[in-house]
LOVEX-308072 format. One record per residue (C-alpha): x, y, z; residue number from 1. Coordinates in Angstrom, 3 decimals, always signed. Layout:
BEGIN
<rec px="X" py="Y" pz="Z" seq="NUM"/>
...
***
This chain:
BEGIN
<rec px="+21.511" py="-19.316" pz="-84.201" seq="1"/>
<rec px="+24.736" py="-19.775" pz="-83.142" seq="2"/>
<rec px="+27.128" py="-17.716" pz="-81.861" seq="3"/>
<rec px="+31.021" py="-16.646" pz="-82.321" seq="4"/>
<rec px="+33.501" py="-14.528" pz="-80.892" seq="5"/>
<rec px="+36.026" py="-13.416" pz="-83.174" seq="6"/>
<rec px="+38.764" py="-10.622" pz="-81.928" seq="7"/>
<rec px="+39.837" py="-7.824" pz="-83.465" seq="8"/>
<rec px="+43.667" py="-7.192" pz="-83.097" seq="9"/>
<rec px="+41.984" py="-3.484" pz="-81.296" seq="10"/>
<rec px="+39.643" py="-1.676" pz="-79.210" seq="11"/>
<rec px="+36.459" py="-4.229" pz="-80.293" seq="12"/>
<rec px="+35.640" py="-7.385" pz="-80.350" seq="13"/>
<rec px="+33.261" py="-9.172" pz="-82.490" seq="14"/>
<rec px="+29.974" py="-11.217" pz="-82.199" seq="15"/>
<rec px="+28.847" py="-13.144" pz="-85.420" seq="16"/>
<rec px="+25.213" py="-14.480" pz="-85.117" seq="17"/>
<rec px="+23.904" py="-17.755" pz="-87.282" seq="18"/>
<rec px="+20.851" py="-17.496" pz="-87.405" seq="19"/>
<rec px="+20.845" py="-21.456" pz="-89.907" seq="20"/>
<rec px="+22.693" py="-22.644" pz="-93.282" seq="21"/>
<rec px="+21.012" py="-19.621" pz="-95.021" seq="22"/>
<rec px="+20.421" py="-17.568" pz="-93.448" seq="23"/>
<rec px="+22.756" py="-14.128" pz="-93.687" seq="24"/>
<rec px="+25.785" py="-13.613" pz="-90.983" seq="25"/>
<rec px="+25.377" py="-10.637" pz="-88.816" seq="26"/>
<rec px="+27.973" py="-9.261" pz="-86.860" seq="27"/>
<rec px="+28.143" py="-7.283" pz="-83.804" seq="28"/>
<rec px="+31.063" py="-5.514" pz="-82.326" seq="29"/>
<rec px="+31.271" py="-4.439" pz="-78.990" seq="30"/>
<rec px="+34.232" py="-1.494" pz="-77.890" seq="31"/>
<rec px="+36.799" py="-3.520" pz="-75.534" seq="32"/>
<rec px="+36.682" py="-1.193" pz="-73.233" seq="33"/>
<rec px="+32.438" py="-0.512" pz="-72.236" seq="34"/>
<rec px="+32.535" py="-4.768" pz="-72.135" seq="35"/>
<rec px="+35.659" py="-4.234" pz="-68.929" seq="36"/>
<rec px="+33.511" py="-1.322" pz="-67.891" seq="37"/>
<rec px="+30.494" py="-3.462" pz="-68.127" seq="38"/>
<rec px="+31.629" py="-6.075" pz="-66.647" seq="39"/>
<rec px="+33.429" py="-3.707" pz="-63.804" seq="40"/>
<rec px="+29.908" py="-2.205" pz="-63.208" seq="41"/>
<rec px="+28.213" py="-5.350" pz="-62.747" seq="42"/>
<rec px="+30.602" py="-6.751" pz="-60.467" seq="43"/>
<rec px="+30.083" py="-3.300" pz="-57.788" seq="44"/>
<rec px="+26.529" py="-3.425" pz="-57.868" seq="45"/>
<rec px="+26.470" py="-7.210" pz="-57.044" seq="46"/>
<rec px="+29.006" py="-6.599" pz="-54.784" seq="47"/>
<rec px="+27.283" py="-3.241" pz="-53.767" seq="48"/>
<rec px="+23.815" py="-5.132" pz="-53.137" seq="49"/>
<rec px="+25.276" py="-7.942" pz="-51.460" seq="50"/>
<rec px="+26.734" py="-5.601" pz="-48.431" seq="51"/>
<rec px="+24.010" py="-3.838" pz="-48.666" seq="52"/>
<rec px="+21.404" py="-6.779" pz="-48.072" seq="53"/>
<rec px="+23.863" py="-7.824" pz="-45.586" seq="54"/>
<rec px="+24.299" py="-4.210" pz="-43.829" seq="55"/>
<rec px="+20.537" py="-4.047" pz="-43.672" seq="56"/>
<rec px="+20.409" py="-7.434" pz="-41.746" seq="57"/>
<rec px="+22.412" py="-6.878" pz="-39.748" seq="58"/>
<rec px="+21.248" py="-3.392" pz="-38.992" seq="59"/>
<rec px="+17.323" py="-4.713" pz="-38.290" seq="60"/>
<rec px="+19.435" py="-7.227" pz="-35.743" seq="61"/>
<rec px="+20.468" py="-4.553" pz="-33.897" seq="62"/>
<rec px="+17.291" py="-3.081" pz="-34.422" seq="63"/>
<rec px="+15.046" py="-5.954" pz="-32.635" seq="64"/>
<rec px="+18.204" py="-5.541" pz="-30.434" seq="65"/>
<rec px="+18.018" py="-2.137" pz="-29.456" seq="66"/>
<rec px="+13.827" py="-2.602" pz="-29.211" seq="67"/>
<rec px="+13.406" py="-4.968" pz="-26.792" seq="68"/>
<rec px="+16.365" py="-3.657" pz="-24.384" seq="69"/>
<rec px="+14.516" py="-0.352" pz="-25.024" seq="70"/>
<rec px="+10.862" py="-1.988" pz="-23.773" seq="71"/>
<rec px="+13.598" py="-3.428" pz="-21.001" seq="72"/>
<rec px="+14.849" py="-0.146" pz="-20.073" seq="73"/>
<rec px="+11.091" py="+1.048" pz="-20.187" seq="74"/>
<rec px="+10.100" py="-1.969" pz="-18.226" seq="75"/>
<rec px="+12.340" py="-1.914" pz="-15.508" seq="76"/>
<rec px="+11.946" py="+2.344" pz="-15.542" seq="77"/>
<rec px="+8.473" py="+1.743" pz="-14.588" seq="78"/>
<rec px="+9.122" py="-0.563" pz="-12.235" seq="79"/>
<rec px="+12.267" py="+1.438" pz="-10.337" seq="80"/>
<rec px="+9.495" py="+4.237" pz="-10.721" seq="81"/>
<rec px="+7.127" py="+2.657" pz="-8.488" seq="82"/>
<rec px="+9.275" py="+1.885" pz="-5.844" seq="83"/>
<rec px="+10.634" py="+4.840" pz="-5.493" seq="84"/>
<rec px="+6.944" py="+6.005" pz="-5.398" seq="85"/>
<rec px="+6.593" py="+3.435" pz="-2.790" seq="86"/>
<rec px="+9.362" py="+5.309" pz="-0.357" seq="87"/>
<rec px="+8.401" py="+8.381" pz="-0.862" seq="88"/>
<rec px="+4.851" py="+6.924" pz="+0.570" seq="89"/>
<rec px="+6.355" py="+5.543" pz="+3.238" seq="90"/>
<rec px="+8.750" py="+7.257" pz="+4.257" seq="91"/>
<rec px="+5.674" py="+10.934" pz="+4.143" seq="92"/>
<rec px="+4.115" py="+7.961" pz="+6.755" seq="93"/>
<rec px="+7.076" py="+7.427" pz="+9.256" seq="94"/>
<rec px="+7.380" py="+11.212" pz="+8.851" seq="95"/>
<rec px="+3.596" py="+11.202" pz="+9.980" seq="96"/>
<rec px="+3.900" py="+9.053" pz="+12.895" seq="97"/>
<rec px="+7.059" py="+10.758" pz="+13.905" seq="98"/>
<rec px="+5.429" py="+13.919" pz="+14.423" seq="99"/>
<rec px="+2.370" py="+11.787" pz="+16.042" seq="100"/>
<rec px="+4.801" py="+10.669" pz="+18.562" seq="101"/>
<rec px="+6.562" py="+13.939" pz="+19.335" seq="102"/>
<rec px="+2.381" py="+15.091" pz="+19.800" seq="103"/>
<rec px="+1.749" py="+12.725" pz="+21.982" seq="104"/>
<rec px="+4.809" py="+13.044" pz="+24.235" seq="105"/>
<rec px="+3.868" py="+16.773" pz="+24.740" seq="106"/>
<rec px="+0.484" py="+14.580" pz="+25.627" seq="107"/>
<rec px="+0.972" py="+12.456" pz="+28.284" seq="108"/>
<rec px="+3.218" py="+15.019" pz="+29.755" seq="109"/>
<rec px="+0.383" py="+17.685" pz="+30.407" seq="110"/>
<rec px="-2.164" py="+14.373" pz="+31.288" seq="111"/>
<rec px="+0.599" py="+14.063" pz="+34.741" seq="112"/>
<rec px="+0.947" py="+17.452" pz="+34.889" seq="113"/>
<rec px="+4.831" py="+17.733" pz="+33.286" seq="114"/>
<rec px="+6.380" py="+20.418" pz="+31.617" seq="115"/>
<rec px="+6.650" py="+19.195" pz="+27.991" seq="116"/>
<rec px="+8.514" py="+20.644" pz="+25.272" seq="117"/>
<rec px="+6.783" py="+19.149" pz="+22.156" seq="118"/>
<rec px="+6.343" py="+21.785" pz="+19.934" seq="119"/>
<rec px="+9.808" py="+23.053" pz="+20.286" seq="120"/>
<rec px="+11.262" py="+19.208" pz="+18.948" seq="121"/>
<rec px="+7.990" py="+18.985" pz="+15.924" seq="122"/>
<rec px="+9.557" py="+22.539" pz="+15.053" seq="123"/>
<rec px="+13.122" py="+21.988" pz="+15.493" seq="124"/>
<rec px="+12.598" py="+18.089" pz="+13.545" seq="125"/>
<rec px="+10.534" py="+20.545" pz="+10.534" seq="126"/>
<rec px="+13.471" py="+22.988" pz="+10.298" seq="127"/>
<rec px="+15.986" py="+20.055" pz="+9.892" seq="128"/>
<rec px="+13.702" py="+18.464" pz="+6.825" seq="129"/>
<rec px="+13.106" py="+21.873" pz="+5.483" seq="130"/>
<rec px="+16.625" py="+22.274" pz="+5.680" seq="131"/>
<rec px="+17.814" py="+18.902" pz="+3.768" seq="132"/>
<rec px="+15.647" py="+19.649" pz="+1.119" seq="133"/>
<rec px="+15.380" py="+23.145" pz="+0.267" seq="134"/>
<rec px="+11.897" py="+22.275" pz="-1.504" seq="135"/>
<rec px="+8.339" py="+22.469" pz="-1.422" seq="136"/>
<rec px="+6.436" py="+22.730" pz="+1.521" seq="137"/>
<rec px="+3.255" py="+20.985" pz="+1.771" seq="138"/>
<rec px="+1.036" py="+20.532" pz="+4.254" seq="139"/>
<rec px="+1.672" py="+18.787" pz="+7.395" seq="140"/>
<rec px="+0.497" py="+17.940" pz="+10.886" seq="141"/>
<rec px="+2.296" py="+20.132" pz="+12.741" seq="142"/>
<rec px="+2.435" py="+22.879" pz="+9.748" seq="143"/>
<rec px="+4.567" py="+22.813" pz="+6.700" seq="144"/>
<rec px="+7.161" py="+20.306" pz="+5.890" seq="145"/>
<rec px="+9.235" py="+20.224" pz="+2.380" seq="146"/>
<rec px="+8.207" py="+17.549" pz="-0.932" seq="147"/>
<rec px="+10.625" py="+15.628" pz="-3.053" seq="148"/>
<rec px="+10.716" py="+17.920" pz="-5.106" seq="149"/>
<rec px="+10.210" py="+16.474" pz="-8.984" seq="150"/>
<rec px="+8.296" py="+14.074" pz="-8.170" seq="151"/>
<rec px="+5.012" py="+15.824" pz="-9.260" seq="152"/>
<rec px="+1.093" py="+13.494" pz="-8.580" seq="153"/>
<rec px="+1.235" py="+12.831" pz="-12.186" seq="154"/>
<rec px="+4.442" py="+10.702" pz="-12.308" seq="155"/>
<rec px="+3.159" py="+9.375" pz="-8.677" seq="156"/>
<rec px="-0.329" py="+7.766" pz="-10.357" seq="157"/>
<rec px="+0.992" py="+6.327" pz="-13.837" seq="158"/>
<rec px="+5.239" py="+5.452" pz="-12.592" seq="159"/>
<rec px="+6.345" py="+7.693" pz="-14.611" seq="160"/>
<rec px="+9.960" py="+9.804" pz="-14.241" seq="161"/>
<rec px="+12.442" py="+11.044" pz="-16.105" seq="162"/>
<rec px="+16.158" py="+10.553" pz="-15.397" seq="163"/>
<rec px="+16.456" py="+13.931" pz="-13.705" seq="164"/>
<rec px="+13.665" py="+13.480" pz="-11.569" seq="165"/>
<rec px="+14.510" py="+9.974" pz="-10.648" seq="166"/>
<rec px="+17.764" py="+11.563" pz="-9.303" seq="167"/>
<rec px="+16.125" py="+13.868" pz="-7.486" seq="168"/>
<rec px="+14.035" py="+12.068" pz="-5.831" seq="169"/>
<rec px="+16.968" py="+9.104" pz="-5.546" seq="170"/>
<rec px="+18.433" py="+11.547" pz="-3.793" seq="171"/>
<rec px="+15.857" py="+13.215" pz="-1.458" seq="172"/>
<rec px="+14.709" py="+9.110" pz="-0.138" seq="173"/>
<rec px="+18.636" py="+9.260" pz="+1.346" seq="174"/>
<rec px="+18.175" py="+12.821" pz="+3.203" seq="175"/>
<rec px="+15.039" py="+11.702" pz="+4.463" seq="176"/>
<rec px="+15.950" py="+8.419" pz="+5.835" seq="177"/>
<rec px="+19.138" py="+10.526" pz="+7.249" seq="178"/>
<rec px="+16.566" py="+13.065" pz="+8.630" seq="179"/>
<rec px="+14.469" py="+10.203" pz="+9.747" seq="180"/>
<rec px="+16.950" py="+7.596" pz="+11.694" seq="181"/>
<rec px="+18.579" py="+10.330" pz="+13.071" seq="182"/>
<rec px="+15.522" py="+11.578" pz="+14.602" seq="183"/>
<rec px="+14.054" py="+7.842" pz="+14.875" seq="184"/>
<rec px="+17.000" py="+7.963" pz="+17.815" seq="185"/>
<rec px="+16.613" py="+10.729" pz="+19.353" seq="186"/>
<rec px="+12.550" py="+10.127" pz="+20.211" seq="187"/>
<rec px="+13.446" py="+6.379" pz="+21.491" seq="188"/>
<rec px="+16.159" py="+8.142" pz="+23.995" seq="189"/>
<rec px="+12.658" py="+10.333" pz="+24.309" seq="190"/>
<rec px="+10.088" py="+7.911" pz="+24.838" seq="191"/>
<rec px="+12.430" py="+6.158" pz="+26.843" seq="192"/>
<rec px="+12.748" py="+9.408" pz="+29.116" seq="193"/>
<rec px="+8.829" py="+9.503" pz="+29.197" seq="194"/>
<rec px="+8.209" py="+6.488" pz="+30.689" seq="195"/>
<rec px="+11.317" py="+6.900" pz="+32.794" seq="196"/>
<rec px="+9.373" py="+10.694" pz="+34.324" seq="197"/>
<rec px="+5.959" py="+9.307" pz="+34.101" seq="198"/>
<rec px="+6.891" py="+6.531" pz="+36.191" seq="199"/>
<rec px="+8.398" py="+9.052" pz="+38.900" seq="200"/>
<rec px="+5.361" py="+11.459" pz="+37.931" seq="201"/>
<rec px="+3.000" py="+8.895" pz="+38.882" seq="202"/>
<rec px="+4.645" py="+7.627" pz="+42.014" seq="203"/>
<rec px="+4.214" py="+11.646" pz="+43.217" seq="204"/>
<rec px="+1.272" py="+11.859" pz="+41.839" seq="205"/>
<rec px="+0.060" py="+9.062" pz="+44.259" seq="206"/>
<rec px="+2.036" py="+9.954" pz="+47.715" seq="207"/>
<rec px="+0.314" py="+13.652" pz="+46.898" seq="208"/>
<rec px="-2.182" py="+14.865" pz="+48.764" seq="209"/>
<rec px="-5.333" py="+15.864" pz="+46.207" seq="210"/>
<rec px="-8.213" py="+15.696" pz="+48.254" seq="211"/>
<rec px="-9.541" py="+16.175" pz="+51.839" seq="212"/>
<rec px="-9.943" py="+13.510" pz="+53.839" seq="213"/>
<rec px="-13.998" py="+14.161" pz="+53.828" seq="214"/>
<rec px="-16.416" py="+15.707" pz="+52.838" seq="215"/>
<rec px="-18.568" py="+18.150" pz="+55.078" seq="216"/>
<rec px="-18.528" py="+22.114" pz="+56.472" seq="217"/>
<rec px="-15.832" py="+23.968" pz="+56.781" seq="218"/>
<rec px="-16.018" py="+25.497" pz="+60.812" seq="219"/>
<rec px="-12.639" py="+27.075" pz="+60.706" seq="220"/>
<rec px="-9.963" py="+27.846" pz="+57.523" seq="221"/>
<rec px="-6.534" py="+28.048" pz="+57.785" seq="222"/>
<rec px="-4.822" py="+31.585" pz="+58.690" seq="223"/>
<rec px="-5.825" py="+34.325" pz="+61.068" seq="224"/>
<rec px="-9.118" py="+33.560" pz="+63.198" seq="225"/>
<rec px="-11.075" py="+33.801" pz="+66.446" seq="226"/>
<rec px="-9.775" py="+30.677" pz="+68.881" seq="227"/>
<rec px="-13.280" py="+29.312" pz="+69.500" seq="228"/>
<rec px="-12.032" py="+29.205" pz="+73.830" seq="229"/>
<rec px="-9.859" py="+32.445" pz="+74.049" seq="230"/>
<rec px="-12.230" py="+34.226" pz="+72.195" seq="231"/>
<rec px="-8.343" py="+35.435" pz="+70.938" seq="232"/>
<rec px="-7.569" py="+36.290" pz="+67.318" seq="233"/>
<rec px="-4.660" py="+33.803" pz="+66.497" seq="234"/>
<rec px="-3.006" py="+31.725" pz="+63.499" seq="235"/>
<rec px="-4.484" py="+28.030" pz="+62.650" seq="236"/>
<rec px="-2.638" py="+26.493" pz="+61.002" seq="237"/>
<rec px="-4.919" py="+24.048" pz="+59.687" seq="238"/>
<rec px="-9.034" py="+23.856" pz="+57.799" seq="239"/>
<rec px="-11.584" py="+21.983" pz="+60.653" seq="240"/>
<rec px="-14.054" py="+20.057" pz="+58.682" seq="241"/>
<rec px="-17.320" py="+19.082" pz="+60.407" seq="242"/>
<rec px="-18.385" py="+16.051" pz="+59.252" seq="243"/>
<rec px="-20.381" py="+13.226" pz="+61.563" seq="244"/>
<rec px="-19.092" py="+11.457" pz="+64.461" seq="245"/>
<rec px="-17.993" py="+7.674" pz="+63.514" seq="246"/>
<rec px="-17.639" py="+8.703" pz="+59.477" seq="247"/>
<rec px="-13.887" py="+7.884" pz="+58.024" seq="248"/>
<rec px="-11.695" py="+9.688" pz="+57.331" seq="249"/>
<rec px="-8.877" py="+8.332" pz="+53.916" seq="250"/>
<rec px="-5.604" py="+9.237" pz="+52.902" seq="251"/>
<rec px="-5.332" py="+11.735" pz="+50.436" seq="252"/>
<rec px="-2.003" py="+10.075" pz="+49.437" seq="253"/>
<rec px="-0.276" py="+7.059" pz="+49.858" seq="254"/>
<rec px="+2.727" py="+6.664" pz="+52.749" seq="255"/>
<rec px="+3.951" py="+6.539" pz="+56.060" seq="256"/>
<rec px="+2.410" py="+6.143" pz="+59.015" seq="257"/>
<rec px="+4.994" py="+8.462" pz="+61.146" seq="258"/>
<rec px="+3.221" py="+8.559" pz="+64.361" seq="259"/>
<rec px="-0.231" py="+7.267" pz="+65.707" seq="260"/>
<rec px="-1.667" py="+8.045" pz="+69.377" seq="261"/>
<rec px="-2.275" py="+11.229" pz="+72.004" seq="262"/>
<rec px="-1.422" py="+14.480" pz="+71.437" seq="263"/>
<rec px="-1.876" py="+17.397" pz="+74.455" seq="264"/>
<rec px="-4.608" py="+19.727" pz="+72.636" seq="265"/>
<rec px="-4.748" py="+17.461" pz="+69.819" seq="266"/>
<rec px="-6.816" py="+14.434" pz="+70.793" seq="267"/>
<rec px="-6.276" py="+11.568" pz="+69.047" seq="268"/>
<rec px="-3.920" py="+12.407" pz="+66.159" seq="269"/>
<rec px="-2.438" py="+10.646" pz="+63.014" seq="270"/>
<rec px="+0.531" py="+12.402" pz="+60.866" seq="271"/>
<rec px="+1.365" py="+10.195" pz="+58.003" seq="272"/>
<rec px="+4.989" py="+11.348" pz="+56.029" seq="273"/>
<rec px="+4.325" py="+11.087" pz="+51.961" seq="274"/>
<rec px="+7.831" py="+11.840" pz="+50.700" seq="275"/>
<rec px="+8.329" py="+14.230" pz="+48.664" seq="276"/>
<rec px="+8.778" py="+16.980" pz="+51.517" seq="277"/>
<rec px="+4.350" py="+17.058" pz="+52.224" seq="278"/>
<rec px="+3.268" py="+15.809" pz="+55.521" seq="279"/>
<rec px="-0.166" py="+15.888" pz="+57.035" seq="280"/>
<rec px="-1.980" py="+15.218" pz="+60.211" seq="281"/>
<rec px="-5.761" py="+14.251" pz="+61.088" seq="282"/>
<rec px="-6.364" py="+15.401" pz="+64.862" seq="283"/>
<rec px="-9.881" py="+14.884" pz="+67.412" seq="284"/>
<rec px="-10.164" py="+11.025" pz="+65.693" seq="285"/>
<rec px="-12.240" py="+9.609" pz="+67.705" seq="286"/>
<rec px="-10.031" py="+6.612" pz="+66.741" seq="287"/>
<rec px="-7.001" py="+5.163" pz="+64.659" seq="288"/>
<rec px="-6.947" py="+2.702" pz="+62.824" seq="289"/>
<rec px="-3.550" py="+2.219" pz="+61.510" seq="290"/>
<rec px="+0.024" py="+2.342" pz="+63.814" seq="291"/>
<rec px="+3.459" py="+3.501" pz="+63.569" seq="292"/>
<rec px="+5.611" py="+2.116" pz="+60.788" seq="293"/>
<rec px="+2.529" py="+1.298" pz="+58.286" seq="294"/>
<rec px="+2.134" py="+1.656" pz="+55.571" seq="295"/>
<rec px="-1.164" py="+3.399" pz="+53.899" seq="296"/>
<rec px="-2.563" py="+3.539" pz="+50.486" seq="297"/>
<rec px="-4.224" py="+7.209" pz="+48.929" seq="298"/>
<rec px="-7.980" py="+6.419" pz="+50.440" seq="299"/>
<rec px="-7.252" py="+3.995" pz="+52.823" seq="300"/>
<rec px="-9.540" py="+5.277" pz="+55.758" seq="301"/>
<rec px="-7.212" py="+6.068" pz="+58.611" seq="302"/>
<rec px="-9.169" py="+7.455" pz="+61.516" seq="303"/>
<rec px="-12.657" py="+7.964" pz="+62.739" seq="304"/>
<rec px="-13.975" py="+11.361" pz="+63.019" seq="305"/>
<rec px="-14.023" py="+12.552" pz="+66.349" seq="306"/>
<rec px="-14.016" py="+15.372" pz="+69.288" seq="307"/>
<rec px="-11.305" py="+14.156" pz="+71.124" seq="308"/>
<rec px="-8.600" py="+17.052" pz="+73.079" seq="309"/>
<rec px="-9.585" py="+20.794" pz="+72.378" seq="310"/>
<rec px="-12.994" py="+20.763" pz="+70.727" seq="311"/>
<rec px="-15.960" py="+22.141" pz="+70.253" seq="312"/>
<rec px="-17.530" py="+18.860" pz="+68.443" seq="313"/>
<rec px="-17.127" py="+16.515" pz="+65.523" seq="314"/>
<rec px="-14.353" py="+17.386" pz="+62.828" seq="315"/>
<rec px="-11.662" py="+17.124" pz="+61.372" seq="316"/>
<rec px="-8.220" py="+18.852" pz="+62.178" seq="317"/>
<rec px="-6.430" py="+18.667" pz="+59.048" seq="318"/>
<rec px="-2.778" py="+19.855" pz="+58.310" seq="319"/>
<rec px="-0.935" py="+20.297" pz="+54.977" seq="320"/>
<rec px="+3.035" py="+20.969" pz="+56.043" seq="321"/>
<rec px="+5.261" py="+21.285" pz="+52.840" seq="322"/>
<rec px="+9.873" py="+21.156" pz="+53.333" seq="323"/>
<rec px="+8.488" py="+22.314" pz="+57.326" seq="324"/>
<rec px="+6.241" py="+25.230" pz="+56.832" seq="325"/>
<rec px="+2.548" py="+24.482" pz="+57.326" seq="326"/>
<rec px="+0.468" py="+25.032" pz="+54.008" seq="327"/>
<rec px="-3.263" py="+25.716" pz="+53.492" seq="328"/>
<rec px="-4.724" py="+22.147" pz="+52.827" seq="329"/>
<rec px="-7.556" py="+23.482" pz="+51.032" seq="330"/>
<rec px="-5.181" py="+25.207" pz="+48.042" seq="331"/>
<rec px="-2.709" py="+23.110" pz="+48.140" seq="332"/>
<rec px="-4.597" py="+19.933" pz="+47.764" seq="333"/>
<rec px="-6.741" py="+21.766" pz="+44.816" seq="334"/>
<rec px="-3.100" py="+22.992" pz="+43.315" seq="335"/>
<rec px="-1.718" py="+21.118" pz="+40.282" seq="336"/>
<rec px="+2.280" py="+21.036" pz="+41.032" seq="337"/>
***
């Protein structure tokens, strides 16, 4: 079949269809406006299809890029969540260690008889944390202290945080670091002071008489008593301890020998200056084993028990003088000051 186109002078185009030489000629009239509309529609459809396909490919590519970016951000978020959770837990451990150090400071001071303000310092430390955070309180060694607001256990366990929770946690970590940093500076000063105070205290305890020079029977106590020779009541500024002659007399504290010799009534006597305004005397000795100016250590044997001077039998006349005043030796060695 052959096709031929003929045009009318006006609105139509005639299409002539010829199948063969003996066949009837067929004519089809097509409206020019319809033909133009169809061509325009086809062109528009093709253009729209191409644009749609191109747009889809572009959007699909952007979608895949966005998905990859979201996945990367989720991984980032998870990693940061784990890091924040770890920092929070570390901060919590540092806080507990700080509280332990404050308590340890108090325990050491208590052991050596120093005044302790650890309870007050612990309370001030926890109060500072509470003022900084103003959040939920959790149990602590010394009471209750704030925890990071919004940081739930489930989020810690699964390492998931919303942006709001993450920012809140970061801010709280900043506050925590600020408080702990300040407290560490204070604690360093306190530890230096503790070491200095303990050294001074141990030096004092080593010098301070803390036991009787011999172990025996108390025959005459400190205070008013009937004199064994005059039979009159007078003041006895010492304690007499009866014990076997020759028994070792030990220094109840370290010091320097300020006198070793004989004195009227005392017989052989040793006097030791322990510092801190404390002096001790040991009289009626059978022999003195130290000399004036000699340094003696706590527990060192300084003389032997005897009955020299005004004495009724072997014993130690033990005096303690504090800041120029005689005190009861038994009460003094048994006191904690």
